Backbone as a chain_set.jsonl record, in Angstrom:
{"seq": "XXXXXXXXXXXXXXXXXXXXXXXXXXXXXXXXXXXXXXXXXXXXXXXXXXXXXXXXXX", "coords": {"N": [[62.274, 74.642, 28.503], [64.85, 75.41, 30.779], [68.405, 75.726, 30.184], [69.925, 75.174, 32.491], [68.325, 73.544, 34.068], [67.91, 71.295, 32.112], [70.329, 70.498, 31.82], [71.064, 69.708, 34.713], [68.689, 68.199, 35.315], [69.453, 65.835, 32.951], [72.035, 64.917, 34.225], [71.171, 63.882, 36.542], [69.939, 61.648, 35.618], [71.761, 60.193, 34.67], [73.683, 59.781, 36.961], [71.972, 58.478, 38.474], [72.277, 55.496, 39.15], [74.678, 55.125, 40.047], [74.134, 56.412, 42.764], [74.49, 55.579, 46.483], [76.47, 54.373, 46.36], [80.197, 53.781, 46.613], [82.719, 56.188, 46.853], [81.202, 57.868, 45.13], [81.514, 60.809, 44.361], [83.636, 61.406, 43.004], [83.2, 59.545, 40.933], [80.973, 60.529, 39.857], [81.941, 63.208, 38.679], [83.534, 63.109, 35.707], [80.985, 62.76, 34.075], [79.388, 64.715, 34.285], [81.251, 67.278, 33.669], [81.208, 66.367, 31.007], [78.482, 66.868, 30.663], [78.481, 69.648, 31.12], [79.95, 70.605, 28.924], [78.43, 70.28, 26.903], [76.913, 71.44, 24.016], [73.205, 73.136, 24.048], [70.85, 72.366, 22.868], [71.903, 69.065, 22.229], [71.9, 68.187, 25.042], [69.291, 68.713, 25.482], [68.536, 66.777, 23.75], [69.707, 64.172, 24.711], [68.348, 64.1, 27.077], [65.861, 63.874, 26.483], [65.922, 61.383, 25.019], [66.708, 59.535, 27.22], [64.898, 60.012, 28.912], [62.702, 58.655, 27.146], [63.479, 56.002, 26.866], [63.671, 55.218, 29.398], [60.704, 55.474, 29.885], [60.114, 53.497, 28.685], [61.036, 51.161, 29.979], [59.654, 50.57, 32.047]], "CA": [[62.769, 73.929, 30.219], [65.849, 76.128, 30.852], [69.466, 75.25, 29.748], [70.374, 74.547, 33.821], [67.679, 72.745, 34.787], [67.994, 70.376, 31.186], [71.328, 70.266, 32.426], [70.472, 69.375, 35.742], [67.775, 66.48, 34.771], [70.575, 64.529, 32.781], [73.168, 64.601, 35.406], [70.234, 63.311, 37.681], [69.514, 60.027, 35.027], [72.964, 59.567, 34.535], [74.424, 59.088, 38.207], [70.763, 57.494, 39.311], [72.62, 53.837, 39.327], [75.611, 55.559, 41.352], [74.071, 56.662, 44.199], [74.933, 54.705, 47.26], [78.147, 53.634, 45.805], [81.583, 54.221, 47.419], [83.54, 57.015, 45.362], [80.097, 58.453, 43.828], [82.017, 61.989, 44.169], [84.81, 61.067, 42.012], [82.543, 58.994, 39.698], [80.354, 61.684, 38.929], [82.915, 64.714, 38.045], [83.05, 62.902, 34.489], [79.349, 63.051, 33.347], [79.365, 66.419, 35.102], [82.128, 67.662, 32.963], [80.812, 66.415, 29.596], [77.616, 67.747, 30.239], [78.404, 71.054, 31.227], [80.545, 71.138, 28.039], [77.378, 70.227, 25.698], [75.518, 72.325, 23.834], [71.936, 72.994, 24.714], [70.371, 71.335, 22.269], [71.989, 68.078, 22.688], [71.832, 68.089, 26.367], [67.824, 68.543, 25.338], [67.843, 65.367, 22.974], [69.864, 62.972, 25.701], [67.231, 64.064, 28.21], [64.507, 63.33, 25.729], [66.201, 60.029, 24.577], [66.812, 58.531, 28.394], [63.333, 59.408, 29.588], [62.046, 57.672, 26.699], [63.793, 54.676, 27.397], [62.911, 54.605, 31.223], [59.079, 54.844, 30.312], [59.98, 52.323, 27.922], [60.819, 50.041, 30.815], [58.51, 50.461, 33.029]], "C": [[64.483, 75.212, 30.104], [67.231, 75.369, 31.051], [69.981, 74.572, 31.242], [69.956, 73.706, 34.208], [67.634, 71.696, 33.695], [69.148, 69.781, 31.745], [71.799, 69.149, 33.823], [69.676, 67.481, 35.847], [68.734, 65.465, 34.548], [71.424, 64.482, 33.556], [72.435, 63.731, 36.607], [70.049, 62.176, 37.07], [70.683, 59.603, 34.705], [74.009, 59.479, 35.388], [73.365, 58.653, 39.021], [71.906, 56.525, 39.746], [73.879, 54.038, 40.093], [75.326, 55.884, 42.588], [74.01, 55.325, 45.154], [75.994, 54.161, 46.903], [79.143, 54.423, 46.806], [82.154, 55.129, 46.592], [82.078, 57.982, 44.457], [80.89, 60.24, 43.875], [82.849, 62.388, 43.141], [84.016, 60.643, 40.365], [81.71, 59.949, 38.992], [80.82, 62.984, 38.151], [82.736, 64.145, 36.556], [81.942, 62.871, 33.888], [79.758, 64.53, 33.78], [80.076, 67.322, 34.107], [81.738, 68.053, 31.392], [80.026, 67.057, 29.642], [77.606, 69.136, 29.845], [79.271, 71.517, 30.054], [79.043, 70.904, 26.538], [76.655, 71.396, 25.263], [73.921, 72.058, 23.931], [70.964, 72.1, 24.011], [70.457, 69.742, 22.312], [72.197, 67.802, 23.506], [70.299, 67.598, 26.231], [67.515, 66.803, 24.708], [68.46, 64.448, 23.836], [69.239, 62.94, 25.973], [65.972, 63.165, 27.448], [64.879, 61.707, 25.506], [66.109, 58.885, 26.071], [65.285, 58.853, 29.16], [62.526, 58.718, 28.801], [62.409, 56.358, 27.166], [63.772, 54.36, 28.784], [61.56, 54.681, 30.73], [59.259, 54.081, 29.814], [59.694, 50.657, 28.274], [59.999, 49.778, 31.606], [56.805, 49.855, 32.684]], "O": [[64.869, 75.617, 29.007], [67.314, 74.499, 31.918], [70.444, 73.433, 31.168], [70.663, 72.858, 34.754], [67.185, 70.706, 34.273], [69.077, 68.623, 32.157], [72.568, 68.189, 33.863], [69.965, 66.339, 36.204], [69.0, 64.533, 35.307], [71.706, 63.284, 33.534], [73.042, 63.046, 37.431], [69.932, 61.284, 37.911], [70.698, 58.414, 34.386], [75.133, 59.187, 34.978], [73.607, 58.414, 40.204], [72.484, 56.831, 40.789], [74.202, 53.107, 40.832], [76.132, 55.7, 43.501], [73.595, 54.238, 44.752], [76.28, 53.145, 47.538], [78.907, 55.382, 47.54], [82.083, 54.821, 45.402], [82.145, 58.575, 43.38], [80.401, 60.852, 42.925], [82.815, 63.45, 42.52], [84.143, 61.118, 39.236], [81.728, 60.146, 37.777], [80.225, 63.597, 37.266], [81.763, 64.644, 35.991], [82.159, 63.035, 32.688], [80.636, 65.197, 33.232], [79.365, 68.232, 33.679], [81.796, 69.103, 30.753], [80.131, 68.06, 28.936], [77.104, 69.711, 28.878], [79.452, 72.734, 29.994], [79.004, 71.467, 25.444], [75.965, 72.151, 25.946], [73.451, 70.92, 23.895], [70.361, 71.192, 24.584], [69.426, 69.076, 22.406], [72.939, 66.825, 23.407], [69.927, 66.501, 26.647], [66.677, 65.967, 25.045], [67.682, 63.496, 23.906], [68.628, 61.92, 25.651], [65.391, 62.137, 27.797], [64.053, 60.864, 25.854], [65.611, 57.76, 26.05], [64.686, 58.03, 29.851], [61.609, 58.1, 29.342], [61.629, 55.679, 27.833], [63.864, 53.206, 29.201], [60.948, 53.729, 31.214], [58.5, 53.218, 30.255], [59.07, 49.703, 27.81], [59.632, 48.624, 31.833], [55.967, 49.82, 33.585]]}, "num_chains": 1, "name": "protein.A"}
């Protein structure tokens, strides 16, 4: 998976609960900056953990 794709997917998962909320653009900026600064391996690890926790809840 390309780094950009992994970062995009991670951001989508992190901001999904905020969709439909007023002020989403402001709230989204903090996680976006943190994800963009993360090393590639860490992004993929976080993405794997989020996907695993999401699948275990369904």
